[in-house]
DRENFI-397005 format. One record per atom (N, C-alpha, C): x, y, z. Coordinates in steps of 0.1 Angstrom, whole numbers, padded with zeros to 4 digits, always signed. Example, Ala and Ser with C-alpha at 12.3 -4.5 7.8 and 13.67 -1.06 7.14 Angstrom:
BEGIN
+0132-0057+0078
+0123-0045+0078
+0132-0033+0078
+0128-0022+0071
+0137-0011+0071
+0129+0000+0079
END
This chain:
BEGIN
-0285-0545-2168
-0289-0556-2160
-0283-0568-2158
-0269-0569-2164
-0260-0580-2161
-0257-0582-2145
-0257-0572-2138
-0253-0571-2124
-0264-0570-2115
-0275-0578-2115
-0285-0577-2106
-0284-0579-2090
-0292-0572-2083
-0290-0575-2068
-0303-0581-2063
-0309-0589-2072
-0320-0597-2070
-0319-0611-2078
-0326-0621-2074
-0323-0634-2082
-0335-0634-2092
-0331-0638-2104
-0342-0640-2115
-0347-0654-2114
-0361-0653-2111
-0370-0665-2107
-0374-0670-2122
-0378-0683-2122
-0384-0691-2133
-0397-0686-2136
-0401-0686-2148
-0414-0684-2153
-0427-0692-2143
-0425-0703-2140
-0437-0712-2132
-0437-0704-2118
-0425-0700-2111
-0426-0695-2100
-0431-0683-2100
-0429-0672-2112
-0435-0660-2113
-0449-0660-2115
-0456-0670-2124
-0468-0671-2126
-0476-0674-2113
-0471-0685-2105
-0477-0689-2093
-0479-0676-2083
-0466-0671-2081
-0467-0659-2071
-0477-0648-2077
-0478-0647-2088
-0486-0635-2090
-0501-0637-2091
-0504-0651-2094
-0518-0655-2092
-0520-0656-2079
-0513-0659-2068
-0518-0662-2053
-0517-0648-2048
-0505-0637-2049
-0504-0627-2042
-0510-0612-2048
-0510-0613-2060
-0515-0598-2068
-0528-0601-2075
-0530-0610-2082
-0542-0612-2090
-0553-0619-2084
-0565-0617-2085
-0577-0621-2081
-0588-0624-2089
-0595-0635-2087
-0608-0638-2092
-0605-0645-2106
-0610-0641-2119
-0609-0644-2133
-0596-0643-2136
-0591-0630-2132
-0576-0629-2138
-0566-0637-2133
-0565-0642-2121
-0557-0651-2117
-0559-0665-2121
-0571-0669-2127
-0574-0682-2133
-0569-0682-2148
-0572-0671-2154
-0567-0668-2169
-0553-0667-2169
-0546-0660-2159
-0531-0659-2160
-0521-0671-2163
-0516-0673-2173
-0506-0684-2173
-0493-0681-2179
-0486-0691-2182
-0472-0690-2185
-0472-0686-2200
-0480-0689-2210
-0481-0683-2223
-0484-0668-2222
-0488-0663-2213
-0488-0649-2214
-0475-0642-2212
-0465-0646-2209
-0450-0644-2207
-0441-0648-2217
-0442-0660-2219
-0433-0667-2229
-0440-0678-2237
-0436-0680-2250
-0424-0672-2257
-0427-0658-2262
-0439-0652-2264
-0443-0641-2270
-0452-0633-2259
-0446-0624-2252
-0454-0620-2240
-0464-0611-2248
-0479-0608-2240
-0490-0604-2244
-0489-0589-2237
-0489-0577-2247
-0487-0565-2240
-0501-0561-2231
-0513-0565-2235
-0525-0562-2229
-0525-0568-2215
-0519-0580-2212
-0520-0588-2200
-0508-0582-2190
-0498-0579-2196
-0487-0573-2189
-0488-0561-2185
-0497-0553-2193
-0500-0537-2188
-0510-0540-2177
-0520-0549-2178
-0531-0552-2167
-0523-0556-2154
-0514-0565-2156
-0508-0570-2145
-0498-0557-2139
-0492-0549-2146
-0487-0537-2140
-0497-0527-2130
-0509-0527-2139
-0517-0520-2130
-0522-0526-2120
-0524-0539-2117
-0527-0546-2106
-0518-0545-2094
-0505-0545-2099
-0492-0541-2090
-0492-0527-2083
-0496-0519-2093
-0498-0505-2086
-0509-0503-2076
-0520-0509-2080
-0533-0510-2072
-0530-0515-2058
-0522-0526-2060
-0516-0534-2044
-0508-0525-2037
-0498-0518-2043
-0489-0510-2036
-0495-0496-2032
-0500-0489-2042
-0504-0474-2040
-0519-0471-2038
-0526-0483-2040
-0541-0484-2038
-0546-0474-2052
-0538-0472-2062
-0543-0465-2075
-0550-0476-2083
-0563-0474-2085
-0572-0484-2091
-0567-0483-2106
-0571-0493-2115
-0570-0493-2129
-0579-0485-2136
-0590-0481-2133
-0598-0473-2139
-0594-0459-2139
-0585-0455-2127
-0578-0443-2128
-0570-0437-2137
-0564-0449-2145
-0556-0448-2154
-0560-0440-2168
-0573-0443-2169
-0579-0437-2180
-0586-0425-2181
-0585-0417-2167
-0589-0405-2166
-0581-0396-2172
-0584-0386-2177
-0577-0375-2185
-0580-0361-2177
-0574-0353-2172
-0576-0341-2168
-0572-0330-2179
-0582-0330-2191
-0579-0323-2199
-0591-0313-2203
-0590-0301-2208
-0598-0291-2211
-0609-0297-2220
-0622-0289-2221
-0631-0294-2231
-0629-0289-2246
-0622-0281-2247
-0621-0273-2262
-0608-0280-2269
-0603-0293-2266
-0592-0299-2272
-0599-0305-2285
-0591-0306-2295
-0594-0311-2307
-0592-0324-2308
-0601-0333-2312
-0600-0348-2313
-0595-0353-2300
-0604-0352-2291
-0600-0359-2278
-0601-0378-2276
-0607-0382-2289
-0606-0395-2291
-0593-0401-2291
-0585-0392-2298
-0570-0395-2301
-0562-0399-2287
-0565-0393-2278
-0561-0393-2264
-0565-0405-2255
-0575-0412-2259
-0580-0421-2251
-0569-0434-2251
-0563-0438-2261
-0555-0448-2261
-0541-0445-2256
-0537-0434-2255
-0522-0432-2252
-0523-0428-2236
-0535-0424-2231
-0534-0419-2214
-0533-0430-2207
-0539-0442-2209
-0535-0451-2196
-0522-0457-2199
-0516-0459-2211
-0503-0464-2213
-0493-0454-2207
-0494-0441-2209
-0486-0429-2203
-0485-0430-2188
-0498-0431-2183
-0499-0431-2169
-0492-0444-2161
-0495-0453-2167
-0488-0466-2164
-0471-0466-2164
-0468-0460-2175
-0454-0460-2179
-0448-0449-2167
-0456-0437-2163
-0448-0428-2156
-0448-0434-2141
-0459-0441-2137
-0460-0446-2124
-0448-0458-2123
-0448-0466-2132
-0435-0477-2131
-0421-0472-2132
-0420-0460-2139
-0406-0454-2137
-0405-0450-2123
-0415-0445-2118
-0413-0441-2104
-0411-0453-2093
-0418-0463-2097
-0417-0475-2086
-0407-0485-2090
-0403-0487-2101
-0391-0498-2104
-0376-0493-2100
-0373-0481-2098
-0361-0478-2092
-0358-0484-2078
-0371-0485-2068
-0370-0494-2058
-0368-0508-2059
-0370-0511-2071
-0368-0528-2072
-0354-0530-2079
-0347-0518-2080
-0333-0518-2087
-0334-0525-2103
-0345-0517-2109
-0345-0518-2123
-0347-0504-2128
-0336-0497-2135
-0335-0484-2137
-0337-0480-2153
-0339-0490-2161
-0339-0487-2175
-0352-0491-2182
-0364-0489-2174
-0376-0489-2180
-0380-0480-2191
-0386-0487-2201
-0391-0480-2213
-0402-0481-2219
-0407-0474-2227
-0420-0478-2235
-0422-0492-2241
-0412-0496-2245
-0411-0509-2255
-0415-0519-2244
-0411-0518-2232
-0416-0529-2220
-0431-0528-2219
-0436-0519-2223
-0452-0517-2225
-0459-0523-2236
-0453-0516-2248
-0459-0517-2261
-0455-0531-2268
-0443-0534-2265
-0437-0545-2273
-0428-0552-2264
-0434-0558-2253
-0422-0564-2242
-0418-0577-2247
-0404-0580-2244
-0395-0592-2247
-0396-0600-2236
-0394-0615-2235
-0396-0626-2228
-0384-0623-2216
-0373-0620-2219
-0361-0620-2209
-0363-0607-2200
-0367-0597-2208
-0368-0583-2202
-0380-0583-2192
-0391-0587-2196
-0403-0591-2188
-0400-0599-2176
-0393-0610-2179
-0389-0619-2166
-0380-0613-2156
-0369-0605-2161
-0362-0598-2153
-0371-0588-2145
-0380-0579-2151
-0386-0569-2143
-0396-0574-2135
-0402-0586-2137
-0411-0593-2126
-0406-0600-2116
-0393-0607-2119
-0385-0611-2105
-0381-0600-2099
-0379-0587-2104
-0375-0579-2093
-0387-0572-2085
-0398-0571-2094
-0411-0568-2085
-0415-0579-2075
-0412-0593-2078
-0415-0602-2069
-0406-0600-2057
-0392-0598-2061
-0383-0597-2048
-0387-0585-2040
-0393-0574-2045
-0397-0563-2037
-0408-0566-2029
-0419-0574-2034
-0431-0578-2028
-0428-0587-2014
-0419-0597-2017
-0414-0605-2008
-0407-0596-1995
-0400-0586-1998
-0392-0578-1989
-0404-0569-1982
-0414-0563-1989
-0425-0558-1984
-0434-0565-1975
-0436-0578-1979
-0444-0587-1970
-0435-0590-1955
-0423-0591-1957
-0417-0593-1945
-0415-0581-1937
-0413-0569-1944
-0415-0558-1932
-0429-0555-1926
-0440-0558-1934
-0452-0558-1930
-0454-0566-1918
-0450-0577-1920
-0451-0587-1907
-0443-0584-1895
-0430-0578-1899
-0425-0572-1886
-0428-0562-1881
-0437-0552-1889
-0444-0540-1883
-0455-0543-1874
-0464-0554-1880
-0472-0559-1873
-0472-0564-1859
-0458-0573-1859
-0453-0578-1848
-0449-0566-1836
-0444-0557-1841
-0439-0545-1832
-0451-0537-1828
-0462-0534-1836
-0474-0529-1833
-0480-0539-1821
-0482-0553-1822
-0488-0561-1813
-0478-0559-1802
-0466-0560-1801
-0459-0557-1789
-0458-0544-1783
-0461-0534-1790
-0462-0521-1784
-0476-0519-1778
-0490-0526-1784
-0500-0526-1776
-0501-0535-1765
-0492-0546-1766
-0491-0554-1751
-0482-0546-1741
-0474-0537-1746
-0466-0531-1736
-0475-0517-1731
-0484-0511-1738
-0493-0501-1736
-0504-0507-1725
-0510-0519-1728
-0517-0526-1715
-0510-0528-1705
-0498-0532-1706
-0488-0536-1692
-0486-0521-1685
-0483-0510-1693
-0483-0499-1687
-0496-0493-1680
-0506-0495-1685
-0521-0492-1681
-0522-0501-1666
-0516-0514-1668
-0522-0521-1654
-0510-0515-1644
-0500-0512-1648
-0488-0508-1639
-0494-0495-1631
-0500-0485-1641
-0504-0474-1635
-0517-0475-1625
-0524-0485-1628
-0535-0487-1621
-0530-0493-1605
-0521-0502-1606
-0513-0509-1596
-0508-0498-1587
-0502-0489-1594
-0496-0476-1588
-0504-0468-1580
-0516-0465-1587
-0526-0458-1582
-0532-0463-1568
-0536-0474-1571
-0541-0482-1559
-0530-0485-1548
-0519-0484-1551
-0508-0486-1539
-0506-0472-1534
-0507-0459-1542
-0508-0447-1536
-0519-0446-1526
-0530-0451-1530
-0543-0447-1521
-0541-0456-1509
-0536-0472-1508
-0533-0475-1496
-0523-0469-1487
-0512-0463-1495
-0502-0458-1486
-0507-0445-1479
-0517-0436-1487
-0522-0426-1481
-0532-0430-1467
-0539-0443-1468
-0546-0447-1459
-0537-0450-1446
-0524-0457-1452
-0518-0462-1442
-0510-0449-1434
-0507-0441-1439
-0501-0427-1434
-0510-0419-1428
-0521-0419-1430
-0532-0408-1422
-0537-0418-1410
-0534-0412-1399
-0538-0418-1385
-0553-0414-1382
-0563-0425-1380
-0575-0422-1380
-0577-0413-1366
-0589-0406-1364
-0590-0397-1354
-0593-0403-1341
-0599-0416-1343
-0600-0426-1332
-0585-0428-1322
-0576-0431-1330
-0563-0436-1327
-0553-0423-1325
-0556-0412-1327
-0546-0401-1325
-0543-0397-1312
-0555-0397-1303
-0552-0397-1288
-0544-0407-1283
-0545-0419-1286
-0537-0431-1283
-0523-0428-1285
-0521-0422-1299
-0508-0420-1305
-0501-0411-1294
-0509-0400-1291
-0504-0391-1285
-0500-0395-1270
-0510-0402-1265
-0505-0408-1250
-0494-0419-1251
-0492-0425-1260
-0481-0433-1262
-0469-0425-1265
-0468-0414-1271
-0456-0405-1270
-0452-0402-1258
-0464-0394-1252
-0461-0389-1239
-0456-0400-1227
-0462-0415-1229
-0457-0424-1220
-0442-0427-1226
-0439-0426-1238
-0424-0429-1243
-0415-0419-1235
-0417-0406-1235
-0411-0396-1229
-0409-0398-1212
-0419-0403-1209
-0419-0405-1191
-0411-0419-1190
-0411-0426-1199
-0403-0439-1196
-0391-0436-1197
-0386-0431-1210
-0372-0425-1211
-0367-0419-1198
-0373-0407-1192
-0369-0402-1181
-0368-0409-1170
-0378-0418-1169
-0379-0427-1155
-0366-0438-1157
-0362-0441-1167
-0352-0451-1173
-0338-0446-1167
-0336-0432-1172
-0324-0424-1173
-0324-0422-1156
-0333-0419-1147
-0332-0415-1133
-0329-0428-1128
-0334-0440-1128
-0331-0451-1125
-0319-0456-1127
-0313-0456-1140
-0298-0458-1143
-0288-0450-1132
-0293-0437-1130
-0285-0429-1125
-0284-0435-1110
-0295-0439-1104
-0297-0443-1090
-0290-0456-1089
-0289-0467-1099
-0283-0478-1100
-0267-0476-1099
-0263-0466-1106
-0250-0465-1108
-0242-0460-1095
-0253-0449-1089
-0249-0445-1075
-0249-0457-1066
-0258-0465-1066
-0259-0477-1056
-0246-0487-1057
-0243-0490-1072
-0233-0496-1072
-0219-0489-1068
-0217-0478-1069
-0206-0470-1063
-0205-0473-1047
-0219-0470-1042
-0218-0471-1026
-0215-0485-1023
-0219-0495-1029
-0218-0509-1027
-0202-0512-1029
-0195-0507-1038
-0181-0507-1041
-0172-0502-1028
-0178-0491-1027
-0171-0483-1014
-0173-0492-1001
-0183-0498-0999
-0186-0506-0988
-0179-0519-0984
-0176-0525-0998
-0168-0536-1000
-0152-0532-0998
-0150-0522-1001
-0135-0517-0998
-0135-0516-0981
-0143-0509-0977
-0143-0506-0962
-0143-0522-0953
-0150-0530-0961
-0151-0544-0955
-0139-0550-0955
-0132-0549-0968
-0118-0554-0967
-0108-0548-0958
-0108-0534-0956
-0102-0530-0948
-0100-0533-0931
-0115-0533-0929
-0116-0537-0916
-0114-0551-0913
-0114-0560-0923
-0111-0574-0921
-0096-0576-0919
-0087-0567-0926
-0074-0567-0924
-0070-0562-0910
-0077-0552-0907
-0072-0547-0894
-0077-0558-0883
-0088-0564-0885
-0092-0574-0875
-0082-0586-0875
-0076-0590-0886
-0066-0601-0887
-0053-0596-0881
-0050-0584-0883
-0037-0578-0875
-0038-0578-0861
-0052-0575-0856
-0054-0573-0842
-0055-0586-0837
-0059-0598-0843
-0059-0613-0837
-0044-0616-0836
-0036-0613-0845
-0021-0617-0846
-0014-0610-0833
-0018-0598-0831
-0013-0589-0818
-0017-0595-0807
-0030-0599-0807
-0035-0604-0793
-0028-0619-0791
-0026-0628-0801
-0019-0639-0800
-0006-0637-0794
+0001-0628-0803
+0015-0624-0797
+0017-0619-0782
+0006-0612-0777
+0007-0607-0765
+0004-0617-0754
-0004-0627-0759
-0009-0638-0748
+0007-0646-0748
+0014-0649-0758
+0024-0659-0756
+0037-0649-0747
+0036-0636-0750
+0046-0628-0741
+0041-0628-0727
+0028-0626-0723
+0023-0629-0711
+0026-0641-0705
+0023-0652-0712
+0027-0666-0706
+0041-0666-0703
+0050-0661-0710
+0064-0661-0708
+0066-0654-0696
+0063-0641-0694
+0065-0634-0685
+0058-0638-0671
+0048-0645-0672
+0041-0651-0660
+0052-0660-0655
+0058-0670-0663
+0066-0680-0657
+0080-0672-0654
+0083-0661-0656
+0095-0658-0652
+0094-0648-0640
+0082-0639-0641
+0083-0629-0631
+0068-0630-0622
+0071-0627-0611
+0058-0626-0601
+0053-0612-0602
+0042-0609-0609
+0034-0597-0612
+0031-0592-0597
+0028-0578-0596
+0022-0572-0587
+0007-0573-0589
-0001-0573-0580
-0016-0574-0581
-0022-0561-0591
-0016-0548-0586
-0020-0535-0593
-0017-0537-0610
-0007-0540-0612
-0001-0542-0629
-0013-0553-0634
-0015-0564-0626
-0024-0575-0634
-0038-0568-0634
-0042-0557-0625
-0056-0554-0627
-0056-0543-0639
-0045-0536-0641
-0044-0526-0652
-0043-0535-0664
-0037-0545-0666
-0037-0551-0677
-0051-0557-0682
-0056-0562-0670
-0070-0569-0673
-0081-0559-0678
-0078-0544-0672
-0086-0538-0678
-0086-0532-0692
-0071-0530-0695
-0066-0528-0708
-0074-0539-0717
-0074-0552-0713
-0079-0563-0720
-0090-0562-0723
-0100-0558-0713
-0114-0555-0714
-0119-0545-0722
-0111-0533-0723
-0115-0523-0732
-0111-0529-0747
-0099-0535-0748
-0098-0540-0762
-0111-0550-0769
-0115-0557-0758
-0125-0568-0762
-0137-0559-0765
-0139-0547-0757
-0154-0541-0758
-0151-0532-0774
-0141-0527-0779
-0137-0523-0791
-0141-0532-0799
-0135-0544-0800
-0137-0557-0810
-0153-0556-0813
-0159-0558-0801
-0172-0561-0802
-0181-0549-0810
-0177-0537-0805
-0182-0527-0812
-0180-0530-0828
-0169-0529-0831
-0166-0531-0846
-0172-0542-0852
-0175-0553-0843
-0185-0565-0849
-0199-0561-0852
-0203-0551-0843
-0217-0547-0844
-0218-0539-0857
-0209-0529-0856
-0209-0521-0868
-0209-0530-0881
-0199-0540-0882
-0199-0546-0895
-0211-0551-0898
-0219-0561-0888
-0232-0566-0889
-0242-0555-0895
-0244-0543-0889
-0251-0534-0895
-0247-0530-0909
-0235-0529-0914
-0230-0527-0927
-0237-0536-0937
-0234-0550-0932
-0239-0562-0939
-0254-0560-0940
-0262-0558-0931
-0278-0555-0932
-0279-0545-0945
-0274-0534-0942
-0275-0523-0952
-0272-0528-0967
-0262-0534-0967
-0257-0541-0981
-0267-0550-0987
-0273-0558-0980
-0283-0566-0983
-0295-0560-0987
-0301-0551-0981
-0313-0541-0987
-0308-0535-0996
-0297-0530-0999
-0292-0524-1012
-0293-0532-1023
-0287-0545-1021
-0287-0555-1031
-0302-0559-1037
-0311-0561-1025
-0324-0563-1032
-0330-0551-1040
-0330-0540-1034
-0332-0528-1043
-0328-0526-1058
-0313-0533-1057
-0308-0533-1072
-0315-0543-1078
-0317-0553-1074
-0324-0566-1082
-0336-0561-1085
-0344-0554-1078
-0356-0551-1082
-0357-0540-1094
-0347-0531-1090
-0343-0519-1102
-0342-0525-1117
-0334-0537-1116
-0331-0545-1127
-0342-0552-1135
-0350-0555-1127
-0365-0563-1132
-0370-0552-1138
-0371-0538-1132
-0380-0529-1138
-0373-0524-1152
-0359-0525-1151
-0354-0519-1162
-0354-0529-1174
-0354-0541-1172
-0358-0550-1183
-0371-0549-1188
-0382-0547-1181
-0392-0545-1184
-0395-0532-1195
-0388-0522-1190
-0386-0512-1198
-0378-0511-1211
-0370-0520-1210
-0360-0523-1223
-0369-0530-1232
-0375-0540-1229
-0386-0546-1236
-0396-0537-1244
-0403-0528-1237
-0412-0517-1243
-0403-0510-1252
-0391-0506-1248
-0384-0496-1258
-0381-0503-1269
-0379-0517-1269
-0374-0525-1283
-0387-0526-1290
-0400-0528-1284
-0409-0528-1291
-0412-0516-1301
-0411-0505-1291
-0412-0493-1298
-0405-0489-1309
-0390-0491-1308
-0381-0492-1318
-0385-0498-1328
-0390-0511-1328
-0393-0520-1343
-0405-0512-1346
-0413-0507-1339
-0425-0500-1347
-0421-0486-1355
-0412-0481-1348
-0409-0468-1355
-0398-0471-1370
-0393-0483-1369
-0384-0489-1379
-0393-0491-1391
-0404-0499-1385
-0415-0503-1397
-0421-0491-1403
-0424-0479-1395
-0431-0467-1400
-0421-0460-1409
-0407-0457-1406
-0397-0454-1413
-0396-0461-1426
-0395-0477-1426
-0395-0482-1440
-0406-0478-1449
-0417-0478-1441
-0428-0475-1449
-0429-0460-1455
-0425-0450-1450
-0422-0438-1454
-0413-0438-1465
-0404-0446-1466
-0393-0446-1475
-0399-0452-1489
-0407-0464-1486
-0411-0470-1496
-0423-0463-1504
-0430-0452-1499
-0440-0444-1502
-0433-0435-1510
-0423-0428-1503
-0414-0418-1512
-0408-0424-1528
-0402-0439-1526
-0398-0443-1538
-0410-0449-1548
-0423-0452-1542
-0434-0453-1551
-0438-0440-1559
-0438-0429-1550
-0441-0416-1554
-0433-0412-1566
-0420-0415-1564
-0410-0410-1575
-0413-0420-1587
-0416-0433-1585
-0417-0441-1597
-0429-0437-1602
-0440-0435-1597
-0455-0430-1604
-0451-0418-1611
-0442-0409-1606
-0441-0397-1614
-0433-0399-1626
-0423-0408-1627
-0416-0409-1638
-0427-0418-1649
-0433-0427-1643
-0441-0435-1651
-0453-0428-1661
-0458-0416-1652
-0468-0406-1657
-0460-0399-1667
-0449-0392-1665
-0439-0385-1676
-0438-0395-1689
-0435-0407-1686
-0433-0414-1698
-0447-0418-1705
-0458-0420-1698
-0471-0421-1705
-0474-0410-1711
-0473-0398-1706
-0476-0385-1713
-0468-0384-1727
-0454-0388-1726
-0445-0387-1738
-0450-0398-1749
-0453-0410-1744
-0460-0418-1753
-0475-0416-1759
-0482-0410-1750
-0494-0404-1754
-0492-0392-1766
-0481-0384-1764
-0476-0375-1774
-0472-0380-1788
-0464-0391-1785
-0458-0396-1796
-0471-0404-1806
-0480-0411-1797
-0490-0416-1803
-0500-0406-1813
-0501-0395-1807
-0509-0386-1813
-0500-0379-1827
-0488-0380-1826
-0480-0373-1837
-0480-0385-1848
-0479-0398-1845
-0481-0408-1853
-0493-0407-1859
-0505-0408-1853
-0518-0407-1857
-0520-0396-1869
-0514-0382-1862
-0517-0371-1872
-0508-0374-1888
-0493-0380-1883
-0486-0383-1896
-0495-0393-1904
-0501-0403-1899
-0507-0412-1906
-0520-0405-1914
-0526-0397-1907
-0537-0390-1912
-0531-0381-1925
-0522-0374-1923
-0515-0366-1933
-0513-0374-1944
-0507-0388-1944
-0503-0395-1954
-0516-0398-1961
-0526-0403-1954
-0537-0407-1960
-0542-0396-1970
-0543-0383-1963
-0548-0373-1972
-0538-0371-1983
-0525-0371-1982
-0518-0369-1993
-0520-0380-2003
-0522-0391-1999
-0524-0403-2009
-0537-0401-2017
-0544-0397-2009
-0559-0395-2016
-0560-0381-2027
-0550-0371-2023
-0548-0362-2032
-0539-0367-2043
-0530-0374-2040
-0522-0378-2051
-0530-0386-2062
-0539-0394-2057
-0547-0403-2067
-0554-0394-2075
-0558-0383-2072
-0564-0374-2082
-0554-0365-2092
-0542-0366-2084
-0532-0355-2092
-0521-0363-2097
-0523-0375-2104
-0515-0386-2108
-0505-0379-2120
-0514-0370-2127
-0506-0367-2141
-0500-0353-2140
-0495-0350-2127
-0486-0338-2127
-0472-0341-2131
-0462-0331-2129
-0450-0335-2134
-0441-0345-2126
-0432-0349-2131
-0420-0360-2126
-0415-0356-2114
-0410-0344-2114
-0402-0338-2101
-0411-0336-2090
-0424-0334-2091
-0431-0332-2079
-0436-0346-2074
-0436-0357-2082
-0439-0370-2075
-0427-0375-2070
-0417-0373-2077
-0403-0377-2070
-0401-0372-2056
-0406-0360-2054
-0401-0354-2040
-0412-0358-2031
-0422-0360-2038
-0433-0366-2026
-0429-0380-2025
-0426-0387-2033
-0425-0403-2029
-0412-0402-2020
-0401-0394-2021
-0390-0392-2013
-0393-0387-1998
-0402-0378-1998
-0409-0373-1983
-0416-0385-1977
-0423-0392-1985
-0432-0403-1978
-0421-0414-1973
-0410-0416-1981
-0401-0427-1974
-0394-0421-1962
-0389-0408-1963
-0384-0402-1952
-0391-0404-1939
-0406-0400-1943
-0415-0401-1929
-0417-0416-1927
-0416-0424-1935
-0418-0440-1929
-0407-0443-1922
-0391-0438-1927
-0384-0441-1917
-0383-0436-1905
-0388-0420-1905
-0387-0416-1892
-0398-0423-1882
-0410-0427-1887
-0420-0433-1881
-0415-0448-1877
-0406-0454-1884
-0398-0467-1881
-0392-0465-1869
-0381-0454-1871
-0370-0454-1860
-0379-0449-1846
-0389-0441-1848
-0398-0437-1835
-0403-0449-1830
-0408-0459-1840
-0414-0472-1832
-0402-0479-1825
-0389-0479-1831
-0380-0487-1826
-0375-0481-1810
-0377-0466-1812
-0372-0459-1797
-0384-0462-1790
-0396-0463-1792
-0406-0467-1783
-0406-0481-1778
-0400-0489-1787
-0399-0504-1781
-0385-0503-1773
-0376-0495-1775
-0364-0495-1765
-0368-0491-1752
-0376-0481-1754
-0383-0474-1739
-0389-0484-1733
-0399-0492-1738
-0407-0501-1734
-0396-0513-1725
-0386-0514-1734
-0377-0527-1727
-0371-0518-1716
-0365-0506-1716
-0361-0498-1705
-0371-0498-1691
-0383-0496-1694
-0392-0496-1683
-0392-0510-1679
-0394-0520-1686
-0392-0535-1680
-0382-0537-1673
-0369-0532-1677
-0358-0535-1670
-0358-0526-1657
-0364-0514-1656
-0365-0506-1644
-0376-0514-1633
-0385-0518-1639
-0395-0527-1630
-0387-0539-1625
-0378-0547-1632
-0372-0557-1627
-0362-0552-1616
-0354-0541-1619
-0347-0537-1608
-0353-0531-1596
-0365-0526-1598
-0374-0522-1586
-0377-0534-1578
-0383-0547-1586
-0384-0558-1577
-0374-0564-1570
-0361-0563-1578
-0348-0566-1570
-0347-0559-1558
-0348-0547-1561
-0344-0537-1549
-0355-0540-1537
-0366-0544-1538
-0376-0546-1530
-0373-0560-1524
-0369-0570-1532
-0364-0583-1524
-0350-0579-1516
-0342-0571-1518
-0331-0566-1511
-0333-0562-1499
-0341-0551-1499
-0348-0546-1489
-0355-0556-1478
-0360-0565-1482
-0368-0574-1474
-0356-0586-1469
-0345-0587-1477
-0334-0596-1470
-0328-0587-1460
-0325-0575-1461
-0318-0567-1452
-0327-0566-1439
-0340-0563-1440
-0352-0561-1428
-0351-0580-1420
-0348-0588-1427
-0349-0601-1420
-0333-0602-1415
-0324-0598-1422
-0310-0597-1412
-0310-0589-1402
-0316-0577-1402
-0314-0567-1391
-0323-0574-1379
-0336-0580-1382
-0343-0585-1371
-0332-0597-1364
-0328-0604-1373
-0321-0617-1368
-0308-0610-1360
-0302-0600-1363
-0292-0593-1356
-0296-0588-1342
-0312-0582-1343
-0315-0576-1330
-0319-0589-1321
-0323-0598-1325
-0326-0611-1316
-0314-0616-1311
-0302-0616-1319
-0289-0619-1313
-0285-0613-1302
-0285-0598-1302
-0282-0587-1295
-0289-0590-1281
-0304-0592-1284
-0313-0593-1272
-0309-0608-1265
-0306-0618-1271
-0303-0629-1263
-0288-0628-1256
-0280-0619-1263
-0266-0618-1256
-0268-0609-1242
-0277-0600-1246
-0281-0590-1230
-0289-0601-1220
-0297-0609-1224
-0302-0617-1214
-0292-0626-1205
-0280-0631-1215
-0271-0640-1209
-0262-0631-1201
-0259-0620-1203
-0250-0614-1197
-0257-0609-1182
-0269-0605-1184
-0279-0601-1172
-0279-0616-1162
-0281-0625-1166
-0279-0638-1160
-0266-0641-1154
-0257-0638-1163
-0243-0639-1154
-0239-0630-1143
-0244-0617-1146
-0246-0606-1137
-0252-0610-1121
-0264-0615-1124
-0271-0621-1114
-0263-0632-1105
-0258-0640-1111
-0251-0653-1107
-0238-0646-1099
-0232-0636-1105
-0223-0630-1099
-0224-0623-1085
-0235-0616-1084
-0240-0610-1074
-0242-0620-1063
-0250-0630-1066
-0254-0642-1057
-0241-0646-1052
-0232-0649-1060
-0219-0656-1056
-0210-0646-1045
-0212-0632-1047
-0205-0621-1038
-0214-0622-1027
-0225-0622-1025
-0235-0624-1014
-0231-0635-1005
-0230-0647-1012
-0228-0660-1005
-0216-0659-0998
-0205-0653-1005
-0191-0652-1001
-0188-0644-0990
-0199-0634-0989
-0196-0623-0977
-0203-0628-0966
-0213-0637-0968
-0222-0645-0956
-0212-0656-0949
-0206-0661-0959
-0196-0672-0955
-0185-0667-0946
-0179-0653-0952
-0166-0648-0944
-0175-0644-0929
-0187-0639-0930
-0193-0633-0915
-0193-0643-0907
-0197-0658-0914
-0201-0667-0904
-0187-0671-0899
-0177-0671-0905
-0162-0676-0900
-0157-0665-0889
-0161-0651-0893
-0156-0642-0883
-0164-0643-0869
-0177-0648-0870
-0183-0651-0858
-0179-0662-0851
-0176-0672-0858
-0170-0685-0853
-0157-0680-0845
-0149-0673-0852
-0135-0671-0847
-0140-0661-0832
-0147-0650-0834
-0149-0644-0822
-0156-0653-0810
END
């Protein structure tokens, strides 16, 4: 006992502790320092040990006086004094090794010494302090476990309600099914019409480009002919000054000039007709572009609705997976609770049987105590595992909330990108209209210039 693993308390601290935490009623009032030092009273110390065993194991002091003996024993009165002392001695021999007191003897009950009793009581006091702390920790774990179970129930209720809402959202009412079918058919028709109109617009653009090339070629030919006419006029003026022409040659040349003028007029009329056709085609193209813009708006709205439905389907699938996992965990927790309750019931049954069978052999009692300690450790480990699982569930719920926030942020970003693309398309269309107007104005100006020249 020179190398203890627990502090040796003072006598006043020991008396105060056992008065408040172990003894009750008149025993606590009459228990004093004189019962321990300088000469310990065996009866008081024996009663104190009985109360400690009653506090720890629920073994009442009256049970120590019971003797499971046969009726034919000679002189049973002789056993009455020895039975309570031996039962207390055996139970203390099993209990005190947990308090790191390994050399308890009968002299500590029959003829206790002050130092020896102080060391034993200080070891018991240290163990009781440790027991109290462990009980408080276990109570805290139980409270947290109950709170987490309440949270799980609330989560399961929320999940069930969300599943019901999702089912309602996924099911199309019979009143709107016809409208949905009509919208799908209208979408198909709009897509086919847009494809046809886009093909027609591309063909019209090709024709416009061909007409522009033809107009450019004819304008070049006209400029060349103008140059030729001017050169011929200069040559005619020079020749008139030098040579006196015959009337027949003059008539031939005049006829040739008239034919050339007729050809030029015919080409001018053809160019006017081509311009009128081009103006008509440009107007048709502008009307087609307006129709295409309307169709594009409808398509954008339909795409947004489809994206929302797809997102809702994904959320439904994720919520269903989470509900399945939570239901599995709840089943596991309920099974573990049932096992814990069964283990506790078994413990209570075993303790009740042990109270009746306290006078059996030491080996059976040691094995039973070791099994109880092992079961207690297992229960403690299971409780710690349950707490870790609850923490893991909380972390998963937090991650789920973070994922939901991320999905919302990505949806906002995608909507902003779609708006930016829509704005760009509008600006490009406006620029395209301006270019077409500029081209038409330039064509009209060129035609006016050509008219003035002719």
